[in-house]
C-alpha positions as CSV (number, residue, x, y, z in Angstrom):
1,M,133.5,75.0,110.5
2,P,134.9,77.9,108.4
3,V,133.3,81.3,108.8
4,K,131.6,82.3,105.8
5,S,132.9,85.3,103.9
6,K,130.8,88.4,103.7
7,K,131.2,88.0,99.8
8,T,129.6,84.7,99.9
9,I,126.8,84.5,97.3
10,D,123.5,83.1,98.5
11,P,121.5,81.5,95.5
12,N,118.3,81.7,97.6
13,N,118.3,85.5,98.1
14,V,116.3,87.4,95.6
15,Y,116.2,91.2,96.1
16,I,114.0,93.9,94.6
17,I,116.4,96.7,93.7
18,D,114.0,99.3,92.0
19,G,110.5,99.7,90.5
20,S,108.2,102.1,88.9
21,R,104.7,102.4,87.7
22,T,102.6,104.7,85.5
23,P,99.7,106.8,87.1
24,F,96.7,104.7,87.0
25,L,94.2,106.3,84.5
26,K,90.5,105.9,85.0
27,S,88.6,104.7,82.0
28,A,86.2,107.2,80.5
29,G,84.1,104.6,78.7
30,V,86.2,104.8,75.5
31,P,89.5,103.5,74.5
32,G,92.1,105.2,76.3
33,L,95.2,107.1,74.9
34,F,97.8,104.1,75.8
35,T,97.6,100.6,74.9
36,A,99.0,98.1,77.3
37,S,102.3,97.9,75.8
38,D,102.5,101.8,75.7
39,L,101.9,101.9,79.4
40,A,104.4,99.2,80.1
41,V,107.3,100.9,78.1
42,N,106.4,104.4,79.6
43,A,106.8,102.8,83.0
44,A,110.0,101.0,82.3
45,R,112.0,103.3,80.2
46,P,112.9,105.9,83.1
47,L,113.4,103.0,85.5
48,L,116.0,101.3,83.3
49,A,117.5,104.6,82.3
50,R,118.8,105.1,85.9
51,Q,120.3,101.7,86.5
52,S,124.0,100.9,86.7
53,F,123.4,98.1,84.0
54,A,122.3,98.2,80.4
55,A,118.9,96.9,79.4
56,S,120.6,94.2,77.5
57,D,122.2,92.9,80.7
58,I,118.7,91.8,81.8
59,D,118.2,88.0,81.7
60,E,114.5,88.1,81.0
61,V,111.4,90.2,80.9
62,I,108.1,88.8,82.4
63,L,104.9,90.6,82.2
64,G,101.4,90.0,83.5
65,C,98.6,90.9,81.2
66,I,95.1,89.4,80.6
67,M,93.7,91.4,77.9
68,P,96.5,92.6,75.6
69,S,95.4,94.3,72.2
70,P,95.0,91.9,69.3
71,D,98.6,92.8,68.1
72,E,100.1,92.3,71.4
73,A,99.8,88.7,71.9
74,N,103.1,88.1,73.6
75,I,103.1,91.5,75.3
76,G,106.2,90.6,77.3
77,R,108.4,90.1,74.3
78,I,107.0,93.2,72.7
79,A,107.9,95.3,75.8
80,A,111.3,93.8,75.9
81,L,112.1,94.8,72.4
82,R,110.6,98.2,72.7
83,L,112.7,98.9,75.7
84,G,115.9,98.1,73.8
85,C,116.7,94.9,75.7
86,G,117.8,93.3,72.5
87,E,116.9,90.3,70.4
88,K,118.8,88.0,72.7
89,V,116.7,88.8,75.9
90,P,113.6,86.7,76.0
91,G,110.3,88.2,77.0
92,W,107.1,86.4,77.9
93,T,103.6,86.9,79.2
94,V,101.8,85.3,82.2
95,Q,98.2,85.3,83.0
96,R,96.7,84.5,86.4
97,N,93.8,86.8,86.3
98,C,94.1,89.6,89.1
99,G,97.4,88.0,90.2
100,S,99.2,88.3,86.9
101,G,101.6,91.0,88.0
102,M,102.5,89.2,91.1
103,Q,102.8,85.9,89.2
104,S,105.3,87.6,86.9
105,I,107.5,88.5,90.0
106,D,107.1,84.9,91.4
107,C,108.2,83.5,88.2
108,G,111.4,85.8,88.0
109,V,112.0,84.7,91.7
110,Q,111.9,81.1,90.9
111,N,114.4,81.4,87.8
112,I,116.7,83.4,89.9
113,I,116.8,80.8,92.6
114,N,117.2,78.1,90.1
115,G,120.2,79.9,88.6
116,R,118.7,80.5,85.2
117,S,118.7,84.4,85.8
118,D,120.3,87.0,87.7
119,L,118.5,90.2,86.6
120,V,114.7,90.1,85.9
121,L,112.3,92.8,84.8
122,A,109.0,91.7,86.0
123,G,105.6,93.5,86.2
124,G,102.2,93.8,85.0
125,T,100.2,96.0,82.5
126,E,96.6,96.4,81.5
127,A,94.6,98.9,79.5
128,M,91.2,97.9,80.6
129,S,89.6,100.6,78.5
130,H,90.9,98.9,75.4
131,A,89.1,95.6,76.2
132,P,87.7,94.4,72.9
133,L,84.3,94.3,71.6
134,I,83.7,90.9,70.0
135,F,81.4,89.7,67.4
136,N,78.8,87.1,68.8
137,N,78.5,83.6,67.5
138,D,75.6,84.5,65.2
139,F,77.4,86.9,63.4
140,A,80.6,84.9,63.1
141,T,78.6,81.9,61.7
142,W,76.8,84.2,59.1
143,L,80.0,85.9,58.1
144,G,81.8,82.5,57.9
145,N,79.0,81.0,55.8
146,L,79.1,84.1,53.4
147,T,82.9,83.9,53.0
148,Y,82.5,80.3,52.0
149,S,79.6,80.7,49.6
150,R,80.8,79.9,46.1
151,T,78.2,81.2,43.8
152,T,76.4,84.5,43.5
153,S,73.1,83.1,44.3
154,A,74.6,81.3,47.5
155,K,76.1,84.6,48.5
156,L,72.8,86.5,47.8
157,K,70.9,83.8,49.9
158,Q,73.3,84.2,52.7
159,L,73.2,87.9,52.7
160,L,69.2,87.6,53.2
161,K,69.8,85.8,56.4
162,F,71.5,88.9,58.1
163,R,69.6,90.3,60.9
164,P,70.6,93.7,63.0
165,G,70.7,91.5,66.2
166,M,73.8,89.7,64.8
167,L,75.8,92.9,65.3
168,R,75.3,92.9,69.1
169,P,78.8,92.8,70.4
170,V,80.1,90.7,73.2
171,I,81.8,92.9,75.7
172,A,85.0,91.1,76.7
173,L,85.4,93.1,79.8
174,I,82.1,92.0,81.3
175,K,82.7,88.4,80.3
176,G,86.3,88.6,81.8
177,L,85.0,89.9,85.1
178,T,82.4,87.1,85.3
179,D,83.2,83.7,86.7
180,P,81.8,81.2,84.2
181,V,81.9,78.3,86.6
182,V,79.6,79.7,89.1
183,G,78.2,82.5,86.9
184,L,78.7,85.2,89.2
185,N,80.5,88.3,88.4
186,M,83.2,89.7,90.7
187,G,80.7,92.2,92.4
188,Q,78.4,89.5,93.1
189,T,81.1,87.5,94.8
190,A,81.9,90.5,97.0
191,E,78.2,90.6,98.0
192,V,78.4,86.8,98.9
193,I,81.4,87.4,101.4
194,A,80.0,90.6,102.8
195,H,76.8,88.7,103.6
196,K,78.9,85.9,105.2
197,F,80.7,88.2,107.5
198,G,78.0,90.8,108.0
199,I,79.8,93.7,106.5
200,T,77.5,96.6,106.2
201,R,77.1,99.2,103.5
202,E,78.2,102.0,105.9
203,Q,81.4,99.9,106.7
204,M,82.2,99.6,103.0
205,D,81.6,103.3,102.3
206,E,83.8,104.4,105.3
207,Y,86.6,102.2,104.0
208,A,86.2,103.6,100.5
209,V,86.4,107.0,101.7
210,R,89.4,106.2,103.8
211,S,91.1,104.9,100.7
212,H,90.5,108.0,98.8
213,L,91.7,110.2,101.6
214,R,94.8,108.1,102.2
215,L,95.8,108.0,98.5
216,A,95.2,111.8,98.3
217,K,97.5,112.4,101.4
218,A,100.2,110.1,100.0
219,H,100.2,112.3,96.6
220,E,100.2,115.5,98.8
221,D,103.2,114.4,100.9
222,G,105.2,113.4,97.8
223,R,105.4,109.7,98.9
224,M,104.1,108.3,95.6
225,Q,107.6,108.6,94.0
226,E,107.1,105.2,92.3
227,I,104.9,107.1,89.7
228,E,106.6,108.1,86.5
229,T,104.9,110.9,84.6
230,I,103.8,109.9,81.1
231,Y,102.9,112.0,78.1
232,D,100.3,111.5,75.3
233,T,100.8,112.4,71.6
234,N,99.3,115.8,72.3
235,G,101.9,116.7,74.9
236,K,99.5,116.6,77.8
237,F,101.2,114.8,80.9
238,Y,99.8,112.5,83.7
239,D,101.5,112.3,87.1
240,H,98.8,111.1,89.5
241,D,96.2,108.6,89.8
242,T,93.1,110.0,88.1
243,G,90.6,108.1,89.8
244,M,91.5,109.7,93.3
245,R,88.8,111.9,94.8
246,K,89.9,114.2,97.6
247,D,86.4,115.3,98.3
248,S,85.1,111.8,98.9
249,S,82.6,111.5,101.7
250,V,80.4,108.8,103.3
251,E,77.5,111.2,102.8
252,K,78.2,111.3,99.0
253,L,78.8,107.6,98.6
254,A,75.5,106.7,100.6
255,K,73.5,108.2,97.6
256,L,74.6,105.5,95.1
257,R,72.6,102.5,94.2
258,P,74.0,99.1,94.7
259,A,75.6,98.1,91.4
260,F,75.4,94.3,91.5
261,D,72.4,93.4,93.4
262,R,69.8,96.1,93.0
263,D,67.3,95.0,95.6
264,F,69.4,93.7,98.5
265,G,73.0,94.5,97.9
266,S,75.6,96.9,99.4
267,V,78.3,96.9,96.8
268,T,78.4,100.1,94.7
269,A,80.6,101.6,92.0
270,A,82.1,103.8,94.7
271,N,83.2,101.2,97.1
272,S,84.5,99.0,94.4
273,S,87.8,99.3,92.5
274,Q,87.8,101.3,89.2
275,I,88.0,100.3,85.7
276,T,91.5,101.7,85.0
277,D,94.7,101.6,82.8
278,G,98.1,101.3,84.3
279,A,101.4,99.4,84.3
280,A,103.9,98.6,87.1
281,W,107.6,97.1,87.1
282,V,109.9,95.8,89.6
283,I,113.7,94.7,88.9
284,L,114.7,91.5,90.6
285,A,118.3,90.7,91.3
286,S,120.4,87.9,92.7
287,D,123.1,88.2,95.3
288,K,125.6,87.8,92.4
289,A,123.9,90.8,90.4
290,V,123.5,93.0,93.5
291,K,127.4,92.6,94.1
292,K,128.5,92.7,90.5
293,Y,126.5,96.0,89.7
294,K,126.7,97.5,93.3
295,L,122.8,97.7,93.3
296,P,120.7,99.3,96.0
297,V,118.2,97.1,97.6
298,I,114.6,98.0,98.6
299,G,113.4,94.7,99.7
300,R,114.0,91.0,99.7
301,I,111.3,88.5,98.8
302,V,111.3,86.0,101.6
303,D,108.3,83.7,100.6
304,S,105.2,83.4,98.4
305,Q,102.0,81.4,98.1
306,W,99.3,80.6,95.9
307,A,95.9,79.4,97.1
308,G,92.6,78.1,95.8
309,L,89.1,78.5,97.3
310,L,85.4,78.5,96.1
311,P,85.1,80.9,93.3
312,Q,82.0,82.4,94.7
313,Q,84.2,83.5,97.6
314,M,87.2,84.6,95.7
315,G,87.6,87.7,97.6
316,L,88.8,85.7,100.6
317,G,91.8,84.5,98.6
318,P,94.3,86.7,100.5
319,V,93.7,84.9,103.7
320,H,94.2,81.6,102.2
321,A,97.5,82.7,100.7
322,M,98.9,84.6,103.5
323,T,98.1,82.0,106.3
324,P,100.5,79.3,104.9
325,I,103.3,81.8,104.7
326,L,102.8,83.0,108.2
327,K,102.7,79.5,109.6
328,R,105.7,78.4,107.5
329,Q,107.7,81.5,108.7
330,K,106.4,81.1,112.2
331,L,105.3,84.6,112.4
332,K,102.2,86.2,114.4
333,M,100.1,89.1,113.3
334,N,102.2,91.7,115.1
335,D,105.4,90.4,113.4
336,V,104.2,92.0,110.1
337,D,104.7,95.8,110.1
338,F,102.6,96.7,107.1
339,W,100.0,94.9,104.9
340,E,99.0,95.5,101.3
341,I,95.6,93.7,100.4
342,N,94.6,94.7,97.0
343,E,91.2,96.4,97.1
344,A,89.0,94.7,94.6
345,F,86.2,95.7,96.7
346,A,86.0,97.5,100.2
347,A,83.7,94.4,101.1
348,Q,86.3,92.1,100.3
349,V,89.1,93.7,102.0
350,L,86.9,94.1,105.3
351,S,85.8,90.3,104.8
352,C,89.5,89.3,104.8
353,V,90.0,91.2,108.0
354,A,86.7,89.6,109.5
355,A,87.8,85.9,108.3
356,W,90.9,86.0,110.4
357,K,89.0,87.1,113.5
358,D,86.5,84.3,113.0
359,S,87.3,81.4,115.0
360,A,85.0,78.8,113.0
361,Y,86.3,80.3,109.7
362,C,90.0,79.8,110.8
363,R,89.3,76.1,112.0
364,N,87.3,75.0,109.1
365,E,88.8,76.9,106.2
366,L,92.4,77.6,107.1
367,S,93.3,74.7,109.2
368,L,94.1,76.9,112.3
369,R,93.2,76.1,115.9
370,S,91.5,79.4,116.6
371,A,91.2,82.9,115.3
372,F,94.5,84.2,113.9
373,G,93.9,87.8,114.9
374,E,93.1,91.3,113.7
375,I,95.0,93.4,111.3
376,N,95.7,96.9,112.7
377,I,93.7,99.1,110.2
378,D,96.5,101.7,110.5
379,T,99.0,99.2,109.0
380,L,96.6,98.1,106.2
381,N,96.9,99.8,102.7
382,V,98.3,103.0,104.5
383,D,98.2,104.8,101.2
384,G,95.0,103.9,100.0
385,G,94.4,101.2,97.2
386,A,92.3,100.1,94.2
387,V,89.2,101.6,95.4
388,A,90.7,104.9,94.9
389,M,93.3,104.4,92.2
390,G,91.7,101.5,90.2
391,H,92.6,97.9,89.6
392,P,94.2,97.2,86.2
393,V,93.7,93.7,86.5
394,G,97.2,92.4,85.1
395,T,99.1,95.2,87.0
396,S,97.8,95.3,90.6
397,G,99.8,92.5,92.0
398,A,103.0,93.9,90.8
399,R,101.9,97.4,92.1
400,I,101.2,96.4,95.7
401,V,104.5,94.5,95.9
402,L,106.5,97.6,94.7
403,H,104.5,100.1,96.9
404,L,105.0,97.7,99.9
405,C,108.7,98.0,99.4
406,N,108.5,101.7,99.3
407,V,106.3,101.9,102.5
408,L,108.7,99.7,104.4
409,Q,111.5,102.1,103.4
410,Q,109.6,105.2,104.2
411,K,108.4,103.9,107.5
412,D,111.9,102.3,108.3
413,A,110.1,99.0,108.9
414,K,111.2,95.4,108.5
415,R,108.6,93.3,107.2
416,G,105.5,93.6,105.1
417,M,102.9,91.4,103.4
418,A,101.4,91.9,99.9
419,S,98.4,89.8,98.9
420,I,95.6,89.8,96.2
421,C,92.3,88.0,95.6
422,I,92.0,86.4,92.1
423,G,88.9,85.9,90.0
424,G,88.1,82.1,89.7
425,G,88.7,81.5,93.4
426,Q,92.5,81.9,94.2
427,G,94.7,84.1,96.2
428,G,98.3,85.2,96.1
429,A,100.7,86.6,98.6
430,M,104.3,87.6,99.1
431,L,106.2,88.3,102.3
432,I,108.8,91.1,101.9
433,E,111.6,92.0,104.3
434,R,114.2,94.8,104.4
435,D,117.6,93.4,105.7
């Protein structure tokens, strides 16, 4: 057989060549200064400006987002146009709840493997502070009847039917973070799995403190170079994650009351991820594009997996998504150098760790012969996570993939796994390697 040339193009290779994100900005209870498309554009402009190719050379832009503003319906296309990619570069939006940012990357990977694209800008954005307040059905019905009243007397009759209670808004953010099938909000699902694996309040708070302190250390050491400074219209700049608390302590967190089960719960606002605005991108490239533009490579996407499970146990989605990848790739726990599991809740990450140590769960739910093993906490979310920086829902899946690539580079490591739990009872995972 002929020896392959080093210049041979492998259509199955998909690389991450660069990426960036905004700082994650904690919500202050009012609409933030940036819309979702503002965040996406602010994150991507400096990223594209430093590339050896033009924005118009990108084959497609894919953006995850679950709550775009009313005038940002196909926010992926809006971002593509605002970034100067040109009218011929298609842009589209994906929505898989918390996994939307990772889904955008997976879609780009598949299009590169299929030969439809060579360069893809993929990521996620979310301005959770801009989640809309919606008129309830009573008001919508009243307004509709008023609009279609044809006579003055009919209009007056309808006006007299108005009641102040009709103006009670539907809070889209609360609705969006509640599973309509099982009737539980995401915090309540965290309570369910915490009870299942005996995760204590003290363990949750300790994990939350560690997340804040690790993130603070990463900022202090200059290891969060993925963050692009952004500026508001008043000239104020933002260059770090504003939810981070350097002075976090178990003693302070212990004073908080449970947020989702007031009487018996352990999940609090402090050991949960924060309501946050932010965007993250990666640039995906084929073998052909890497060689053509002489691009650096920060990671290769080896495998990905999506999984489903009981919605009330959605926080365990990562183990359901990571397990098939590890089996398919014939990898053991110690073959993975670093892990990023999105911190929707401290209880959720700790429950994922516990699930892989539980023989019965591994046999009955993951089709394994025995317990899979235990993740070394020193290799898990080494620079903190969503408990400390926040979880802009459509963004986090892209952020953890990007940050994992950077961790592998900084630590001169070979292999990492990024995974995320997804509201509705799903999980997503990606295996990344450095060649």
